[in-house]
LOMIGU-366565 format. One line per 3 residues: number of its first residue (from 1); for each residue x, y, z of C-alpha. Coordinates in nm, 4 decimals, padded with zeros to 6 digits. Each point is the difference from the previous one (the first is absolute). Last residue first. Layout:
<minus>
NUM	X/Y/Z ~ ...
</minus>
This chain:
<minus>
559	04.7306/00.7258/-02.9575 ~ 00.3943/00.0625/-00.1359 ~ 00.3099/-00.1446/-00.0621
556	-00.0093/-00.3573/00.1941 ~ 00.3784/-00.0756/00.1471 ~ 00.0553/-00.3934/-00.0357
553	00.0953/-00.0365/00.3330 ~ 00.2869/-00.0034/00.2894 ~ -00.0756/-00.0509/00.3742
550	00.1010/00.3391/00.1787 ~ 00.2105/-00.1139/00.3455 ~ -00.0994/00.2764/00.2265
547	00.2482/00.1647/00.2057 ~ -00.0750/00.3375/-00.1744 ~ -00.3221/-00.0756/-00.0669
544	-00.1419/00.1141/00.3020 ~ -00.3538/-00.0065/00.0738 ~ -00.2165/00.0891/-00.3267
541	-00.2878/00.2320/00.2721 ~ 00.2362/00.3038/00.0649 ~ 00.1055/00.1482/-00.3531
538	00.1270/00.3666/00.0630 ~ -00.0805/00.1886/-00.2796 ~ 00.1862/00.3570/-00.0340
535	00.0825/-00.0896/-00.3908 ~ 00.3196/-00.1497/00.1497 ~ -00.1803/-00.2373/00.2448
532	-00.1595/-00.0498/-00.3575 ~ 00.2983/-00.0832/-00.1615 ~ 00.1289/-00.2321/00.2988
529	-00.3087/-00.2491/-00.0088 ~ 00.0655/-00.0448/-00.3885 ~ 00.4238/-00.0555/00.0614
526	-00.1737/-00.2618/00.2002 ~ -00.1936/-00.1257/-00.2358 ~ 00.2719/-00.1112/-00.2574
523	00.0414/-00.3320/00.0852 ~ -00.4224/-00.0894/00.0026 ~ -00.0326/-00.1959/-00.2757
520	-00.3879/-00.0369/-00.0670 ~ -00.1768/-00.3107/00.1975 ~ -00.0955/-00.2984/-00.1823
517	-00.3231/-00.1896/00.2221 ~ 00.1459/-00.2242/00.2659 ~ 00.0540/-00.4350/-00.1022
514	00.0182/-00.3290/00.1868 ~ -00.2207/00.1509/00.3016 ~ -00.0333/-00.3939/00.2211
511	-00.2634/-00.2464/00.0113 ~ -00.1507/-00.1620/00.2702 ~ -00.1747/00.2761/00.1257
508	-00.0987/00.2936/00.2286 ~ -00.3130/00.1534/00.0269 ~ -00.1144/00.1564/-00.3301
505	00.0060/00.3563/00.1427 ~ 00.3287/-00.0271/00.2961 ~ 00.1731/-00.2069/-00.2565
502	-00.0299/00.1981/-00.3355 ~ 00.1409/00.2980/00.2983 ~ 00.2833/-00.2411/00.0974
499	00.1203/-00.1322/-00.3125 ~ 00.0022/00.3678/-00.1336 ~ 00.1645/00.1147/00.2598
496	00.3379/-00.3256/-00.0913 ~ -00.0442/00.0756/-00.3609 ~ 00.1417/00.4183/00.0614
493	00.2929/-00.1098/00.2055 ~ 00.1519/00.3203/-00.0245 ~ -00.2138/00.2104/-00.1702
490	-00.2733/00.0422/00.2402 ~ 00.2292/00.1818/00.2791 ~ 00.1295/00.2666/-00.2540
487	-00.3367/00.0732/-00.1335 ~ -00.1383/-00.0044/00.4361 ~ -00.1694/-00.2638/00.0830
484	-00.4299/-00.0230/00.1203 ~ -00.1648/-00.2636/00.1249 ~ -00.3547/00.1178/00.1113
481	-00.2338/-00.2271/00.0965 ~ -00.2945/00.2329/00.0725 ~ -00.1330/00.1116/00.3522
478	00.1691/00.2835/00.0526 ~ -00.1074/00.1721/00.2886 ~ 00.2706/00.2657/00.0994
475	00.1928/00.0729/-00.3445 ~ 00.2308/-00.1441/-00.1372 ~ -00.2087/-00.0506/-00.3223
472	-00.1093/00.3499/-00.0512 ~ 00.3529/00.1050/00.0875 ~ 00.0780/-00.2133/-00.2961
469	-00.2866/00.1737/-00.2464 ~ 00.1036/00.3709/00.0791 ~ 00.3833/-00.0641/-00.0312
466	-00.1059/-00.1651/-00.3397 ~ -00.1522/00.3532/-00.0931 ~ 00.2393/00.1471/00.1254
463	00.2499/-00.2158/-00.2070 ~ -00.2421/00.0803/-00.3407 ~ -00.0088/00.3261/00.0432
460	00.3952/00.0688/00.0062 ~ 00.0470/-00.2672/-00.2589 ~ -00.2095/00.1755/-00.2700
457	00.1262/00.3283/00.0843 ~ 00.3879/-00.1569/-00.0571 ~ -00.1151/-00.2120/-00.3355
454	-00.1542/00.3123/-00.1268 ~ 00.3025/00.2170/-00.0054 ~ 00.2988/-00.2957/-00.0577
451	-00.1901/00.0147/-00.3569 ~ -00.2096/-00.3475/-00.0363 ~ 00.2262/-00.3052/-00.1438
448	-00.1662/-00.2447/00.1625 ~ 00.1705/-00.2665/00.2177 ~ 00.0734/00.1418/00.2549
445	-00.3554/00.1306/00.0807 ~ -00.1484/-00.2985/-00.0525 ~ 00.2584/-00.1539/00.2704
442	-00.0922/00.2842/00.2682 ~ -00.3252/-00.1106/00.0312 ~ 00.1518/-00.2966/00.2281
439	00.0468/00.2073/00.2433 ~ -00.1116/-00.1406/00.2588 ~ -00.1117/-00.4139/-00.0828
436	-00.2646/-00.0683/00.1732 ~ -00.3309/-00.3419/00.0114 ~ -00.3249/00.0698/00.1592
433	-00.1371/-00.3134/00.1655 ~ -00.3382/00.1555/00.0365 ~ -00.3290/-00.2141/00.1930
430	00.1225/00.1815/00.3082 ~ -00.1371/00.3854/-00.1328 ~ 00.1922/00.2497/00.1978
427	00.2135/00.0373/-00.2719 ~ -00.2171/00.0323/-00.2841 ~ -00.1565/00.2625/00.1229
424	00.2904/00.1919/00.0679 ~ 00.1085/-00.0394/-00.3085 ~ -00.3633/00.0641/-00.1811
421	00.0026/00.3849/-00.0075 ~ 00.3793/-00.0251/-00.1579 ~ -00.1562/-00.0447/-00.3708
418	00.3064/-00.1036/-00.2144 ~ 00.3651/00.1682/-00.0599 ~ 00.1497/-00.1576/00.3644
415	-00.0565/-00.3534/-00.2273 ~ -00.2504/-00.2615/00.0120 ~ -00.0589/-00.3314/-00.1558
412	-00.3125/-00.2661/00.0389 ~ -00.1078/-00.3648/00.0540 ~ -00.3418/-00.1087/00.1026
409	-00.0600/-00.3362/00.1516 ~ -00.3228/-00.1648/-00.1671 ~ -00.2796/-00.1496/00.1710
406	-00.1594/00.3517/00.0965 ~ 00.0403/00.2250/-00.4079 ~ -00.2440/00.2369/00.1489
403	00.0807/00.0338/00.3072 ~ 00.3507/00.1142/-00.0425 ~ -00.0649/00.2242/-00.2401
400	-00.2654/00.1661/00.2010 ~ 00.2687/00.0067/00.2562 ~ 00.2334/00.1249/-00.1988
397	-00.2268/00.2999/-00.2077 ~ -00.1571/00.0749/00.3861 ~ 00.3303/00.1059/00.0844
394	00.0640/00.2305/-00.2874 ~ -00.3090/00.1699/00.0296 ~ -00.0215/00.2714/-00.2592
391	00.3147/-00.0972/-00.1250 ~ -00.1161/-00.3315/-00.1515 ~ -00.2882/00.2056/-00.1662
388	00.2724/00.2725/-00.1405 ~ 00.2605/-00.2856/-00.0751 ~ -00.2884/-00.1763/-00.2325
385	00.1076/-00.3616/-00.0467 ~ -00.3458/-00.0459/00.1139 ~ -00.1197/-00.3080/00.2257
382	-00.3211/-00.1332/-00.1393 ~ -00.0546/-00.2734/00.2916 ~ 00.3230/-00.1806/-00.1771
379	00.2429/00.2359/-00.1940 ~ -00.0745/00.2336/-00.2461 ~ 00.2941/00.1351/-00.2658
376	00.2050/-00.3528/00.0381 ~ 00.3919/00.0331/-00.1320 ~ 00.0016/-00.3344/00.0730
373	00.0246/00.0637/00.3944 ~ -00.1367/00.3323/00.0731 ~ 00.2162/00.3251/-00.0710
370	-00.2071/00.2612/00.1676 ~ 00.0354/00.3048/-00.1484 ~ 00.1900/00.3114/-00.0492
367	00.1884/00.0403/00.3588 ~ 00.0597/-00.3341/00.0794 ~ -00.2482/-00.1201/00.2539
364	-00.0264/-00.4715/-00.1048 ~ 00.3649/00.0185/-00.1246 ~ -00.0003/-00.3010/-00.2049
361	-00.2028/-00.2643/00.1378 ~ 00.0633/-00.3927/00.0586 ~ -00.2619/-00.2217/00.0352
358	00.0013/-00.3092/00.1377 ~ 00.2926/-00.2709/00.0576 ~ 00.3488/00.0610/00.1534
355	00.2910/-00.0840/-00.1579 ~ -00.1999/00.0470/-00.3827 ~ -00.1394/00.3674/00.0775
352	00.3052/00.0666/00.1863 ~ 00.2174/-00.0447/-00.3961 ~ -00.2262/00.2068/-00.1964
349	-00.0253/00.2549/00.2466 ~ 00.3377/-00.0125/00.0544 ~ 00.1369/00.0403/-00.4270
346	00.2909/00.2527/00.1055 ~ 00.1028/-00.0222/00.3305 ~ 00.1423/00.3138/00.2262
343	-00.3645/00.2953/-00.1133 ~ -00.2060/-00.2810/00.0046 ~ 00.0852/-00.1179/00.3590
340	00.0343/00.3736/00.1348 ~ -00.3344/-00.0790/00.2116 ~ -00.1996/-00.3169/00.0123
337	-00.3520/-00.0468/00.1566 ~ -00.1090/-00.3475/00.0773 ~ -00.3979/-00.0925/00.1071
334	-00.1918/-00.1543/00.2462 ~ -00.4092/00.0079/00.0204 ~ -00.2564/00.2180/00.0717
331	00.1505/00.3306/00.1167 ~ -00.0633/00.2626/00.3171 ~ 00.1925/-00.3067/00.1781
328	-00.0043/00.0086/00.3827 ~ -00.1143/00.3359/00.2109 ~ -00.1640/00.3256/-00.1671
325	00.1996/00.2838/00.1554 ~ -00.2139/00.2122/-00.2387 ~ -00.3374/-00.1087/-00.0071
322	-00.1036/-00.2577/-00.2109 ~ -00.2517/00.0277/-00.3081 ~ -00.3614/-00.1946/00.0360
319	-00.2812/00.1175/-00.1588 ~ 00.1427/00.1490/-00.2861 ~ 00.2574/-00.2794/-00.0428
316	00.2767/-00.1290/00.0238 ~ 00.0738/-00.3556/00.0718 ~ 00.3692/-00.0682/00.0232
313	-00.0551/-00.2066/00.2951 ~ -00.3930/-00.0622/00.0029 ~ -00.1727/00.2849/00.2479
310	00.0954/00.0719/00.3959 ~ -00.3152/00.0936/00.1657 ~ -00.2598/-00.2058/-00.2645
307	00.2090/-00.2846/-00.0470 ~ 00.0609/-00.0085/00.3389 ~ -00.3800/00.0967/00.1615
304	-00.0802/-00.2861/-00.2729 ~ 00.2391/-00.2807/00.1350 ~ -00.1571/00.0180/00.3382
301	-00.3290/00.0382/-00.1423 ~ 00.0687/-00.3530/-00.1130 ~ 00.1469/-00.0883/00.2936
298	-00.2617/00.0455/00.2258 ~ -00.2286/-00.1873/-00.2187 ~ -00.0577/-00.3097/00.2855
295	00.0778/00.2795/00.2656 ~ -00.3722/00.1410/-00.0641 ~ -00.0925/-00.3341/00.2444
292	-00.3691/-00.0231/00.0271 ~ -00.0976/-00.2972/00.1619 ~ -00.1108/-00.3420/-00.2134
289	-00.3279/-00.1286/-00.0188 ~ 00.0432/-00.2166/-00.3098 ~ -00.2012/00.1474/-00.2976
286	-00.3159/00.0707/-00.0587 ~ -00.1049/00.0271/-00.3767 ~ -00.1097/00.2534/-00.1627
283	-00.3886/00.0101/-00.1102 ~ -00.0399/00.2861/00.1067 ~ 00.2774/00.1417/-00.2246
280	00.0966/00.3436/00.1646 ~ 00.3894/-00.0943/00.0618 ~ 00.0092/-00.1559/-00.4136
277	-00.1803/00.3329/-00.1749 ~ 00.0921/00.2675/00.2405 ~ 00.3701/-00.1095/-00.0798
274	-00.0529/-00.0746/-00.3421 ~ -00.2203/00.3863/-00.1063 ~ 00.3198/00.1469/00.1836
271	-00.1069/00.3547/-00.1240 ~ 00.0011/00.1594/00.3785 ~ 00.2991/-00.0790/00.0945
268	-00.0061/-00.1674/00.3379 ~ 00.1399/00.0765/00.3149 ~ -00.0235/-00.1663/00.1850
265	-00.0866/-00.3047/00.1341 ~ -00.2233/-00.2638/00.2059 ~ 00.0226/-00.3362/00.1151
262	00.3242/-00.0241/00.0147 ~ 00.0852/-00.3695/-00.1435 ~ 00.3210/00.1332/-00.1408
259	00.0751/-00.2210/-00.2385 ~ -00.3498/00.0987/-00.1549 ~ 00.1003/00.3462/-00.0886
256	00.3078/-00.1084/-00.1952 ~ -00.1879/-00.2047/-00.1834 ~ -00.2442/00.2459/-00.1563
253	00.3078/00.3291/-00.0124 ~ -00.0314/-00.0112/-00.3493 ~ -00.3412/00.2044/-00.0026
250	00.2016/00.2485/00.1696 ~ 00.0311/00.1122/00.4002 ~ 00.0682/00.3430/00.0494
247	00.2909/00.0316/00.3142 ~ -00.0358/00.2733/00.2517 ~ 00.2285/00.2926/-00.0216
244	00.2599/-00.0033/00.3070 ~ 00.2181/00.1466/-00.1722 ~ 00.2362/-00.3380/-00.0622
241	-00.3289/-00.1576/-00.0697 ~ -00.3011/-00.1327/00.2321 ~ -00.1876/-00.3470/-00.0303
238	-00.3365/-00.0202/00.1232 ~ -00.1824/-00.3539/00.1091 ~ -00.2543/00.0584/00.1999
235	-00.0335/-00.2481/00.2928 ~ 00.1950/00.2608/00.2207 ~ 00.2559/-00.0574/00.2723
232	-00.0027/-00.0091/00.3536 ~ -00.1623/-00.2456/00.1032 ~ -00.1688/00.1668/00.3297
229	-00.1948/-00.1944/00.2684 ~ -00.2350/00.1708/00.3037 ~ -00.0075/00.3717/-00.2538
226	-00.0701/00.3044/00.2650 ~ 00.3029/00.1715/00.0298 ~ 00.1879/-00.1512/-00.2838
223	-00.2687/00.0766/-00.2287 ~ 00.0075/00.3716/00.0376 ~ 00.3767/00.0615/-00.1349
220	-00.0743/-00.1865/-00.3499 ~ -00.3064/00.1401/-00.0498 ~ 00.0793/00.3152/00.0248
217	00.4085/-00.0451/-00.1297 ~ 00.0397/-00.0827/-00.3992 ~ -00.3499/00.1974/-00.0786
214	00.0764/00.3294/00.2739 ~ 00.2347/00.0603/-00.2650 ~ 00.1886/00.3224/00.1475
211	-00.1387/00.0321/00.2994 ~ -00.1792/00.2931/00.1082 ~ -00.3633/-00.1759/-00.0334
208	00.1201/-00.3039/00.2188 ~ 00.0197/00.2924/00.2622 ~ -00.3917/00.0934/00.0157
205	-00.1316/-00.3447/-00.0942 ~ 00.1782/-00.1082/00.3174 ~ -00.1436/00.2977/00.1827
202	-00.3462/-00.0873/-00.0838 ~ 00.0700/-00.4092/00.0340 ~ 00.0504/00.0637/00.3547
199	-00.2913/-00.1629/00.1094 ~ 00.0936/-00.2850/-00.2485 ~ -00.3960/-00.0643/-00.2703
196	00.2469/-00.0437/-00.3348 ~ 00.3010/-00.1488/00.2069 ~ -00.2165/-00.3176/00.2037
193	-00.2390/-00.0176/-00.2788 ~ 00.2804/-00.0863/-00.2080 ~ 00.1553/-00.2337/00.2049
190	-00.3016/-00.1836/00.0267 ~ -00.0544/-00.0543/-00.2958 ~ 00.2680/-00.1723/-00.0886
187	00.2902/00.2146/-00.2785 ~ 00.1238/-00.1529/-00.3161 ~ 00.2081/00.2982/-00.1056
184	00.1776/00.2613/-00.2949 ~ 00.1614/00.2388/00.0473 ~ 00.2779/-00.1654/00.0594
181	00.2695/00.0633/00.3049 ~ 00.0823/00.2552/00.2835 ~ -00.0274/-00.0197/00.3516
178	-00.0167/00.2917/00.2946 ~ -00.0601/-00.0734/00.3750 ~ -00.3077/00.1604/00.1247
175	-00.1105/00.0024/00.3588 ~ -00.0049/00.3689/00.0647 ~ 00.0401/00.1832/-00.3378
172	00.3228/00.0808/-00.0899 ~ 00.1079/00.3251/00.0842 ~ 00.1472/00.2296/-00.3584
169	00.3217/00.0701/-00.0456 ~ 00.1614/00.3820/-00.1279 ~ 00.3207/00.0466/00.0562
166	-00.0217/00.3419/-00.2262 ~ 00.2317/-00.1154/-00.2683 ~ -00.1347/-00.2998/-00.0153
163	-00.3822/00.1565/-00.0028 ~ 00.1499/00.2483/-00.2645 ~ 00.1564/-00.2797/-00.1921
160	-00.3589/-00.2154/-00.0449 ~ -00.1720/00.3515/-00.0344 ~ 00.3050/00.0950/-00.3271
157	-00.0971/-00.3663/-00.1390 ~ -00.4339/00.0090/00.0591 ~ 00.0604/00.3775/-00.1676
154	00.1858/-00.1814/-00.3542 ~ -00.2169/-00.3056/-00.0193 ~ -00.2803/00.1961/00.0093
151	-00.2382/-00.2575/-00.2625 ~ 00.1867/-00.3449/00.0852 ~ 00.1049/00.1194/00.3331
148	-00.3353/00.0762/00.1351 ~ 00.0217/00.3010/00.2968 ~ -00.0848/-00.0782/00.3807
145	00.3063/-00.1778/00.0256 ~ 00.0847/00.0023/00.3884 ~ 00.2959/-00.1193/00.1966
142	00.0601/-00.2921/00.1994 ~ -00.2068/-00.2868/-00.1277 ~ 00.1866/-00.0199/-00.3933
139	00.3217/00.1521/00.2071 ~ -00.0075/-00.4125/00.0709 ~ -00.0017/-00.1073/-00.4102
136	00.0066/00.2593/-00.2486 ~ 00.0329/-00.1132/-00.3549 ~ 00.2600/00.0010/-00.2837
133	-00.0812/-00.3850/-00.0134 ~ -00.1358/-00.1925/00.3079 ~ 00.1012/-00.3638/00.0395
130	00.1675/-00.0450/00.2501 ~ -00.1880/00.0818/00.3016 ~ 00.0551/-00.1756/00.3943
127	00.0476/00.3600/00.1452 ~ -00.3142/00.0491/-00.0955 ~ -00.1564/-00.3606/00.1453
124	-00.1564/-00.1471/-00.2797 ~ -00.3645/-00.0148/-00.0582 ~ -00.1257/-00.2248/-00.2872
121	-00.3179/-00.0878/00.0535 ~ -00.2573/-00.3435/00.0227 ~ -00.1778/-00.0278/00.3381
118	-00.0488/-00.3017/00.1362 ~ -00.2766/-00.1021/00.2293 ~ -00.1536/-00.2300/-00.2888
115	00.2735/-00.1851/-00.1391 ~ -00.1348/-00.3470/-00.1342 ~ -00.3036/00.2479/-00.1068
112	00.1944/00.2309/-00.1760 ~ 00.1921/-00.3003/-00.1497 ~ -00.3125/-00.1574/-00.1052
109	-00.1454/00.3939/-00.1191 ~ 00.2900/00.0734/-00.2620 ~ -00.0365/-00.4157/-00.1418
106	-00.3679/00.0973/-00.0241 ~ 00.0756/00.3734/-00.1756 ~ 00.1904/-00.2560/-00.3020
103	00.3906/00.1389/-00.0341 ~ 00.1965/00.2730/-00.2118 ~ -00.3148/00.2518/00.1193
100	00.0857/00.3376/-00.1994 ~ 00.0888/00.3675/00.1883 ~ 00.0020/00.2711/-00.2590
97	-00.2853/00.1708/00.1668 ~ 00.1336/-00.0829/00.3113 ~ -00.0393/-00.1812/00.2771
94	-00.0501/-00.0367/00.4162 ~ -00.1177/-00.3136/00.1092 ~ -00.2061/-00.0132/00.3310
91	-00.0661/-00.3276/00.1936 ~ -00.3034/-00.0652/00.1920 ~ -00.2820/00.0721/-00.2002
88	-00.3298/-00.1097/00.1194 ~ -00.1093/00.3800/00.1306 ~ 00.0446/00.1198/-00.3351
85	-00.2066/00.4035/-00.0550 ~ 00.1881/00.0821/00.3631 ~ 00.3149/-00.1031/-00.0843
82	00.0518/00.0096/-00.3450 ~ -00.1073/00.3794/-00.0117 ~ 00.2479/00.0636/00.2637
79	00.2865/-00.1555/-00.2092 ~ -00.1126/00.2084/-00.3367 ~ 00.0526/00.3274/00.2874
76	00.2671/-00.1159/00.1374 ~ 00.1926/-00.0933/-00.3410 ~ -00.0720/00.3518/-00.1408
73	00.1372/00.2109/00.3177 ~ 00.2576/-00.2120/-00.0221 ~ 00.0874/00.0806/-00.3589
70	-00.0887/00.3375/00.1159 ~ 00.2579/00.0925/00.2193 ~ 00.2821/00.0306/-00.2886
67	00.2530/-00.1892/-00.1777 ~ -00.1915/-00.0362/-00.2823 ~ -00.2817/00.2018/-00.1272
64	-00.3823/-00.0662/00.0697 ~ -00.3002/00.2198/00.0042 ~ -00.2431/-00.1785/00.1959
61	-00.3611/-00.1736/-00.0733 ~ -00.2132/-00.2125/00.2383 ~ -00.0008/-00.3758/-00.0102
58	-00.1881/-00.2155/-00.3104 ~ -00.1439/-00.2881/00.0679 ~ 00.0284/-00.3435/-00.2294
55	-00.1200/-00.3626/00.2268 ~ -00.4075/00.1254/-00.0827 ~ 00.0933/00.0275/-00.4780
52	-00.3521/00.0936/-00.1051 ~ 00.2061/00.3312/-00.1177 ~ 00.3678/-00.0790/00.0042
49	00.0481/00.1533/-00.3868 ~ -00.1710/00.2910/00.1609 ~ 00.2832/00.1458/00.2214
46	00.2664/00.0358/-00.3121 ~ -00.2503/00.2067/-00.1838 ~ -00.0917/00.2143/00.3492
43	00.4086/00.0409/00.0422 ~ 00.1143/00.0234/-00.3609 ~ -00.3274/00.3151/-00.0207
40	00.0559/00.1183/00.3443 ~ 00.4035/00.0698/-00.1060 ~ 00.3101/-00.1884/00.1398
37	00.2405/00.2410/00.3021 ~ -00.2612/-00.1715/00.2597 ~ 00.1522/-00.3188/-00.0472
34	-00.2247/-00.2614/00.0033 ~ -00.0540/-00.2638/00.2896 ~ -00.1418/-00.3317/-00.0369
31	-00.1077/-00.2335/00.3068 ~ -00.0360/-00.3426/-00.1118 ~ -00.1891/-00.3175/00.1456
28	00.1668/-00.3316/-00.1030 ~ -00.2457/-00.2912/-00.1090 ~ 00.2036/-00.0560/-00.2738
25	-00.1534/00.1486/-00.2894 ~ 00.0143/00.3385/00.2585 ~ 00.4194/-00.1087/-00.0482
22	-00.0231/-00.0194/-00.3943 ~ -00.2570/00.3009/-00.0350 ~ 00.2591/00.2445/00.1625
19	00.2750/-00.1816/-00.1958 ~ -00.1579/00.1018/-00.3743 ~ -00.0867/00.3349/00.1490
16	00.2941/00.1292/00.1239 ~ 00.1107/-00.1073/-00.3635 ~ -00.2944/00.1842/-00.1516
13	00.1206/00.2918/00.2185 ~ 00.3977/00.0202/-00.1057 ~ 00.0436/00.3021/00.2412
10	-00.1243/00.1541/00.3082 ~ -00.0476/-00.3576/00.2283 ~ -00.0149/-00.0321/00.4131
7	-00.1041/-00.3572/00.0549 ~ -00.1179/-00.1923/00.2772 ~ -00.0828/-00.3143/00.0367
4	-00.1774/-00.2419/00.2673 ~ 00.0725/-00.3753/00.1078 ~ -00.2225/-00.1473/00.2476
1	-00.3265/-00.0762/-00.2026
</minus>
């Protein structure tokens, strides 16, 4: 009898019973501490399950609360009983009720037999700690923490801040070097007896009673005073997410846990029947003797933490919504936005679909409805063409559309009369290719037969909206691929400019454009702009048509 287990249990008593029976059946004594908050009825029923098992005993109970001295006290009580009741135990392994042995007990005993004077405990000086998340490092030893961080958070924060302002610094007990590490350890009998029977234990306990989360520092610091040889690592596999919360292992983690070669893992989901059935099988064949190496699966957890923190590009849901300033693509795929092209060219959507492929929508942010390709009313992912639903969250309308159609590049038109809230979102998205012919919206007005009063009012409104759109495209932080021309600039050699756009979207190819969609006759367009000036609207986004040779084409009447 060289190995004993101490278990701290507060829930999932059926699973704790299975593990305790497994260890005791292998000849290892088990001391169980049950949280004092557990009712007497539940405690007595749990204790009765071990009647007749002389290797399973219970320690005095205390009410345990996370981050407080009570957790250390519970460990002291259980460990003391282990040492008093089982003098043959040479190593004590601390575990929780949610721990699960991953390797046969015999392999762990052989491993400890080969390291008889080694204490396995993660113990790192506070200057080298890099894993704390939203917590205190050195200050946990120099300030006092009499209030619960979970139950009395405001009082905890205010009292901590008050001590900082007053310059409070606790004096470390003589001979103490603060260290931090995992709560789950495996210590030798000699080291534990030295800690529990130290002449200055009362002073040490009194000091650590006001340390924050002392279960991560009490044994980790005091072991440094007495241990002959320390392996600063835990034999228990415990992984944590970006918020410092433990990863929970489920049934589909069987192979992952086996690859770690660790002796024990936490935290196991109580309903993981496959895990408990696999690893507690008494007939499970022993594996080759291997050094515990949780680093084998670190890459898997690193990816999981990245996925949880960053999510998948372009996927928005209630569990992960990027904060303002989120870096990187805010959508999941490349897409194209054309502004002004449908006003300058007839049947531009059909021409563009033939040249670049993919789906070419109309104005997705038209005030009346989302103009899906093919006049669809509902698109992939049950996206409705309702303007009311779309404008409730215009940015997420776009991200949902791209997510639901990933694998197919989307293209749509956008004009100054469309929903403005999405403009800045697209400008800051590196997945967007935005092509703008500013002032092209004036062509339909020029060709319309509407009264001049209406045209003047509409031109003023559209120009204000387009100026805001252009400002967003030229603002600091724009990451979209932006191609911008005035109408006067574009109508000079339009085929060359369209060729550059097509090459960027599809990649350069051997075939050059031989045709472009027809344009309306713009010979009277400068006169139309002068009429706007005479009516009090100064056109500024169309460019200088006085020096622009206008192309000839057939006049288009109406829209």
